[in-house]
N, C-alpha and C positions, 0 to 999 in steps of 0.2 A: 417745673412750677406747679403748685397744687391747683386743682380745678377751681376752688373757691376764689383764689387770687385772680385766675384768668377771668372768671365771671365778674369779679369786682371791677377789673380794668375795663372789660368790655362794656359793662353797664355805664361806667363813667364816660366812656367815649361816645356813647349813644344818648347821653343825657338821662339815663334811667336811674331810678333809686338804687343805691348800692345793695348788693346781695346781703341777706342776713348773715350775721357773724356766726361762725361755726361754734356751737356751745359745747362741743365734746372734748375740747382740749385747751390747756393753758399754753401750749406751744405757740410762739409767735404773738401772743397777746400783749397789748398795751392797755392797761386798765387805769382808770382814774378813781381816786377816792371821792366818794359822794357823801357829804355830811348830812344834808337833808334836815338839819336841825333848826331851820328858820321858821318862825311863826309870827303872827301879828294879829291885832284885833280886827274884826270883832270875834273871830273864832277862838282866839287865844291871846297870849301876852306877847310882848316884843322879844320873844326868845331869841337869843344869840345876836340880835341886832344892837341891843343896848342894855344897860342896867336900869330896869324900869322904863318909864316913858322916855322916848328919845329926846335928848337935847345935845347941844354941842359938847357938853361935859360928860354925858352918860353913854355916848356911842362906844361900841366895842368892835367896830369894823373899821378898816382903813380904806377899803376899796368899795366903790359904789357900783352895783350891777347895772348894766345897760338894760333898761326896761321899756325901750321905745317900741318894741313889737307887741306889748301887752295892752289889753283894754283895761281902763281904769277899774272896771268891775272885778277884774281878776287880781287886783292889787290892794294895798292898804295905804291910804294917805297918811303921811307923817305929820302930826300936828305942828303947825308953825314952821315947817320946813318948806322951802321953795327952791326952784331952779329958775332964776329970772322971775318972770311974772306968773309962772305955773306952779301948781302944787307938786311936791316931791313925794315919791312913793317907795315902798318896799314890798316884798312878796312873802308869801307863806308856801312852804313845801306841802302844806295840807291842800293846796290848790292843784287839782289834777291838770288844769290848763297850763300852769307854770311848769310842772314836772314833764308834761308832754312836750312842751317847747324845748326843754333841756335835752331830752332824748332825740328830738328831731334835729337839734343842732349836732348832736353826736353822729347821727346818721349822715347828715349833710356833709360833715367834715371827715367821715370815714373812721370814726373812733369806735373801738371795740365794745366798751361798756365800763361797768363800775364795780368797785368794791364798796358796798353800801355799809356805812358805819352804823353800828348798833351798840350804843354805850350801855354797859352792864348797869350803871347807876340809873339809867332811865328806862329800863325794860318795863317796869311796872306802869310807868306813865304812858308809854306808847301803847301798851296792850289795853290799858283802861280807856284810851281814846280810839280804840278800834284799829290800831296800826295803819292809819290812813296813809302816812308817808310811804311805808313799805308797799302797800297795795298800789299807790300811785306809781312807784318806781317799777314794780313788776308789770303793770299794765302798759306803761310807756315803753319799757324794754321790749315787750312782746310786739307792740304795734310797730316799732321802728327797727326791729331785728337786731337789738343790742343784747349783750349778756350782763348778768348780775350775779354776784356772790356776796354772801354776808361776811362782814368783818366785825367781830366783837372787839370792843375797846374796853380794857379792864381799868382804865385810869380812874382813880378815886374809889374803886369798888372795895367792899368789905372783905378782908382777907378770909374771914370765917365763912362767908356766904357765896362768894363770886362763882366758884366752880359749880355748886348746886344750882345757882341761878342760871348759868349758861346751859347746864344739862337740861333743866326743865324747859327753858325757853326754846332750845333747839328741838326738843321733842314737839313742842307746840307748833313751831314753824314747819316742821316736816310732816307731822301727823294731822294737825288741825288745819293749818293754812295751806299745806301741801305745796310749799314753794319749790322744793327740789323736783317735783313732778312737772313743773311748768317748763315749756320749751326754752325760755330765756335763761334758766338757771345754769350757771357754768359748771361743767364737770371735767374731771381729768382721770384717766385710767378707770373709767366706768363709775366713779364715785363723785358726789357733789363736792365742790371746793368750799372749804370753810377756813377763814382766816381769824386768828386770835391775835390781837395787837396789844403789846405792852408788857407781856410777861418777861421777866428777866432784866428789865430796866432798873438801874441802880437808884431808884427813888422810892421813898416810903409809900407814895400814892399809886404804885404799880405792883399789886400783889401777883404771885405770892413771894415771900422772902426766900423760902427754902426751895432748892432745886428739886427735891423729892416730890413736893406738891406740884411743881410745874410738870414734872414727868407724868404724874398721875393724870393731869388734864390732857396732855397730848395722847397718852396711851388710851384713855377712854374714847376720845373722839376717833382715833385711828382704828382701834381693834377691840376694845372691851365693851363698847356700846352695843345695843341691839343692832343687827345687821342693817336695818333700814336707816339707822342714824349715823353710820360710819362715814368718814369723809376722807378726802385728800386734804391733809392738814397743812395750812400755810401759817408760818409764824412771823408776825410783825415783830421783829427782834431788834435789840440795840445795834447801833452802827458798829460797835466793837465786839460783837458776839463771838468772833473767832479768837480774839485775844483775851477776853474777859477783863478788860480794863475800861477806865473812863466811865462811859454810860452803861456798861454791862456788869451784871453781877458775876463775880468769880465763882467757879465751881459748877457752872451750868453746861459744861461741854456735852455731857450725856443727854441733856434735854434737847439741845440744838440738833444732835445727831439723830433724834427720833423723828424729826419733822420731815415732811415730804417736800416742802418748799420753804426756803429762807428768804425773808423780805426785810432787809435791814433799814431802819429809819435814819435817814441822812439829812433831813431838813435842818438847816442851820449849821451843819458840820463843816461847811466850806462856804466861801462868799464871792468868788470871782472865777474867771476861766482858769487862771493859773493854779489856784488851790483845788479846783475841780480836776485838773490834770494830775496833780499830786495825789488826790484821793483815788483816782483810777489806778495809779501805779501801786500805792501803798495798801489799798483795800479791795477795790473791785476785782483786779486780776487775781489777787491771793484768795479772796473769798470764793471766786468762781472755781478755782482749783480745789479748794477745800470741800466745797459742795459737790463737785464732780467726783472727788475721791470717795465721798460718802453716798454716792448715787442719789444726790438730792438736786432739785431744781433751785435756781437762784434768780430772784426777781429784784434787781436794783430799784431804788426809789430816787426819782429826780424831782426838782421843784423849780418854778420859774423865777423866784425871788422871795423876799421875806420882809414883812413889815407888820408890827403889832403895836403901833404907837397909841392908838385909842384904847386898846385892851390893857396895855401896860404903859402908863403915861411917862415913865422915866426913860423909855426907849425912844430912839430917834425914828422919825418917819423915813421910809425907804431904806431900811437897815441893810438889806442885801439887794442892790439894784438889779433890775431885770435885763438891762443893757439891750433893750429892744428885742429880746428873745435870744440873744447870743449866749447868755448864761444857760438857759434851758437846753438849747440846741447842743452846746458843748458837752453837757452831761449825757445827753442821749447818744451823741456820736461816740463818746468815750465808752459807754456801756456796751454799745453794739460792737465797737472795734475790739473790745476786750473779749468778746465772745458771748455776751448775754443774749439769750433767746426770748426773753420776755421783759416787761418793764412795768413799773407803776409810776404814774405822774400824780404827785400830791400838789393840789387837789383840784377837783372840778369847780367847787363852789365855796372854797374856804376864803372868804373875804376878811375874816377876823385876823388872820395871820398873813394876809397879802399873798397867798399862794394860788388863788383862783385862776383858772384858765377859761372860764365861760365868758360871756360878753360883759365887758367892763366899760365904764364911762371913759371915753378917749381923752377928754380934756377937762380941766378944772371947771370950765364954764358949763359942762354937762353933768356935774355933780351938784348936790345941794349947796346953796349959798352958805348955810349954817354948818359949822363943824370943819374939822381938818380931814382932807381926803387925799389919797394917793391915786392919781389917774395915769393913764397910759402914756401921757406926754411928760412924765416926771423926769425922764432922762433926755429931754429935748428932742424927742422924735414924734412925728405925726403918724399915729397908728390907728387903724380902724378898730371898732369894738370887738370884732371877732378874730383879732390877730393871733391870739394864743390858741384858739380853736384851730385855726389854719396850721399853726406850727405843730400842735399836737397831732393833727392829721398827717403832716409830713413825717413826723417821727414814727407814727404808726406804719406808714408805707415802708419805711426802711426796715422795720422789724418784720413786716410781712414779706420782705424780699422783693417788693414791687418798685423800690427806688434805691439808688446807690447811697451808701453811707458816706457822706462827704463832710469834712470838717467845716466847710463854708456854709453859713446860713443860707438856706434855699430862698429863691425868689418866690414870694407868696402872694403878691398883689394880682 
């Protein structure tokens, strides 16, 4: 057993803070996607919470974050929203206190860290605002001993500009903000980890169309960039990357083969334990074999459930039920049993699509009276706000080799 695992267990037994996560390797890591895209007045607008000012009709989130630990001064009151007789609040990731709390929760539950989403379409806006969210995340990760890597998301980006935008921004992050020199930044094989999500998805809003351009992106980040900008390249790829069907562009085989790490997007590709089992057999096992044959790392993506009723009103609430954690656990168990040595959980804070694992309102009575909400009791279970943080911690322990990988949902109470 590795020394850092021994120290982690020893610290937990003696009530000490967990040891810092080893930032030198991807091996054994369970990372969570961190959107960090939420904002609210007076510093900004109701970004990602609603379309304009929040009303029952304009909300774009299905899950209400549990904010009981925060002071009112660290939050934004939602006009005309109440929880019983009390005002209802939301938060901004521009608040260092909020982001610090998120990373404290990660430390308390033994989570490794995050892939911080950086949307190419919003690079200019973040930089104009001083990249406050990024700085909050790096400071919180350093304080609580978690790791961070950047994940560019190309969704909606301009085909003619997105590559140059990423090149210039990565140079800025490395040379001006010096994020890869910070102890919290994740590395592998001596190079910083960088993920680019969305290339090769068979949708017009995910550039580039041509495999040749995709190869140019991967090649630059891995080997053509100046030495200080080269990375261990992780590709957030389509779920059918290996077959070039359904959600994957055909003819991209040579692009996938260039990547150091394959991270296929599986959210919504299956919906219950039985279909998750079939996905393991038909995709995870075969994907792992293909990646191993190409000497690549493979990071499966799992998700707790799915719901985007408020974002897309034609869809039903609780579209993919969480089953009290059984759905998430089954995916993690399958990935580990198939031989995966690392994992991504989508997502830490994604309340828009109902995939968040941070603290969520446990009951409908603990969410705002106004609007439609999906709370943790939706499947008839009485769960605490931090249930999915506990479950993510249990999953992480199995990937660290500190707990047995069992098909049965562990006791978390």
